[in-house]
C-alpha positions as CSV (number, residue, x, y, z in Angstrom):
1,M,0.0,0.0,0.0
2,S,1.4,3.4,-1.0
3,P,1.2,6.3,1.5
4,R,-1.0,9.1,0.3
5,V,-2.3,12.4,1.4
6,V,-6.1,12.4,1.6
7,S,-6.7,16.1,2.2
8,G,-5.5,19.1,4.2
9,D,-2.0,19.8,5.5
10,W,0.7,17.1,5.7
11,P,3.6,16.9,8.0
12,T,7.2,17.7,7.2
13,L,10.2,19.5,8.5
14,L,11.3,22.8,6.9
15,P,14.8,24.1,7.2
16,A,15.2,27.1,9.5
17,P,18.5,28.2,11.0
18,G,18.4,27.8,14.8
19,A,15.0,26.2,14.9
20,A,14.1,23.0,16.8
21,V,11.3,20.5,16.8
22,E,10.3,18.0,19.5
23,G,9.6,14.4,18.8
24,Y,10.2,10.8,19.8
25,V,13.5,9.0,19.5
26,L,13.4,5.3,18.6
27,V,16.5,3.4,19.7
28,D,18.1,0.1,18.9
29,L,16.4,-0.3,15.5
30,S,17.5,-3.0,13.1
31,E,18.1,-2.5,9.4
32,A,14.8,-4.3,8.8
33,D,13.1,-1.7,11.1
34,G,14.6,1.1,9.1
35,R,13.3,-0.5,5.8
36,R,9.8,-0.7,7.3
37,L,9.9,2.9,8.4
38,D,11.2,3.9,5.0
39,A,8.3,2.0,3.4
40,Y,5.8,3.7,5.8
41,A,7.2,7.1,5.0
42,G,7.0,6.7,1.2
43,V,10.8,6.8,0.6
44,A,10.5,4.5,-2.5
45,E,7.7,6.7,-3.9
46,N,10.0,9.8,-3.4
47,L,7.5,11.4,-1.0
48,Y,9.9,11.6,2.0
49,E,13.7,11.3,2.3
50,R,15.6,10.1,5.4
51,L,18.1,12.5,6.7
52,L,20.8,12.3,9.4
53,V,20.4,15.3,11.8
54,A,21.8,16.6,15.1
55,I,19.5,15.8,18.0
56,E,19.6,16.5,21.7
57,L,19.0,13.5,23.8
58,D,19.1,13.6,27.6
59,G,21.2,16.8,27.4
60,R,23.7,15.3,25.0
61,E,24.1,16.1,21.3
62,E,23.7,13.0,19.2
63,T,22.8,12.2,15.6
64,G,19.6,10.6,14.5
65,W,17.5,10.0,11.4
66,T,14.4,11.9,10.5
67,Y,12.2,12.1,7.5
68,R,11.5,15.3,5.4
69,A,9.1,15.7,2.5
70,T,10.8,15.9,-0.9
71,E,10.3,18.5,-3.7
72,H,8.4,15.8,-5.6
73,A,5.9,15.6,-2.8
74,A,5.5,19.3,-2.7
75,R,4.8,19.5,-6.4
76,R,2.4,16.6,-6.1
77,Y,0.5,17.7,-3.0
78,G,1.3,21.4,-2.7
79,A,3.8,23.1,-0.6
80,P,3.6,22.3,3.2
81,R,2.3,25.1,5.4
């Protein structure tokens, strides 16, 4: 099943210097878990891309993966707001 936007706004991160977002951190994921998350996010359909970003976890700076909508998705569904 392909992910799809039914109507209304859709979630993504937009670059903004100095900005931050809150979210959940999943730890100890396997490669298979990563592939399942990619499938859920629509990576193969070029809707989202997985990016390595700096995160703060328990007061420490770490790196982690997140998903961001692609230009393809913006052209297909409209620019995120």
